[in-house]
C-alpha positions as CSV (number, residue, x, y, z in Angstrom):
1,M,-5.4,-78.2,35.3
2,H,-3.7,-76.3,32.5
3,E,-2.6,-79.5,30.8
4,A,-6.1,-80.9,30.9
5,L,-7.7,-77.9,29.4
6,C,-5.0,-77.8,26.6
7,D,-5.6,-81.4,25.9
8,S,-8.7,-81.0,23.7
9,I,-10.4,-79.3,26.7
10,D,-10.4,-82.5,28.8
11,T,-13.1,-81.2,31.2
12,P,-13.5,-84.3,33.4
13,T,-9.7,-84.2,34.2
14,A,-9.8,-80.4,34.8
15,M,-12.8,-80.8,37.2
16,S,-11.0,-83.6,39.0
17,E,-8.0,-81.3,39.4
18,L,-10.3,-78.6,41.0
19,L,-11.7,-81.1,43.4
20,D,-8.1,-82.2,44.3
21,L,-7.4,-78.5,45.0
22,I,-10.4,-78.3,47.3
23,R,-9.5,-81.5,49.1
24,H,-5.9,-80.4,49.6
25,T,-7.1,-77.0,50.8
26,N,-9.5,-78.6,53.3
27,T,-6.7,-81.0,54.5
28,Y,-4.4,-78.1,55.1
29,L,-7.0,-76.0,56.9
30,N,-7.9,-79.0,59.1
31,S,-4.3,-79.5,60.0
32,R,-3.8,-76.1,61.4
33,T,-4.1,-75.8,65.1
34,S,-4.5,-72.0,65.2
35,G,-4.8,-68.9,63.1
36,H,-7.1,-67.9,60.2
37,C,-6.4,-68.7,56.6
38,T,-8.6,-66.0,55.1
39,A,-6.1,-65.0,52.5
40,L,-5.6,-68.6,51.4
41,L,-9.3,-69.3,51.2
42,L,-9.9,-66.1,49.2
43,K,-7.1,-67.1,46.6
44,V,-8.5,-70.6,46.2
45,A,-12.0,-69.3,45.9
46,K,-11.1,-66.7,43.3
47,Y,-9.2,-69.3,41.3
48,I,-12.0,-71.7,41.3
49,Q,-14.6,-69.1,40.4
50,R,-12.3,-67.9,37.6
51,I,-11.9,-71.4,36.1
52,L,-15.6,-72.2,36.4
53,T,-16.5,-68.9,34.7
54,V,-14.0,-69.5,31.9
55,C,-15.5,-73.1,31.4
56,G,-19.0,-71.5,31.3
57,T,-20.3,-73.3,34.4
58,M,-20.5,-70.2,36.4
59,S,-21.6,-66.8,35.3
60,G,-20.4,-63.4,36.6
61,N,-17.2,-61.5,37.1
62,P,-14.3,-63.9,38.0
63,S,-12.5,-61.3,39.9
64,N,-15.5,-60.5,42.1
65,T,-15.9,-62.8,45.2
66,G,-19.1,-61.3,46.2
67,R,-17.8,-58.5,48.4
């Protein structure tokens, strides 16, 4: 993600990396047989929101998850 944004702001690659993060997170969550992963989901959601806000595709406070 960082490399893509530093490479002349390669937005398509950066967005692809975000999608990979979401896919890997979903795969991890689906592989768990028990327990909640609220902390993981909050971290991933905050990161994605922060990146989308920085890129200008989402407005609002990147540290606020709607709570």
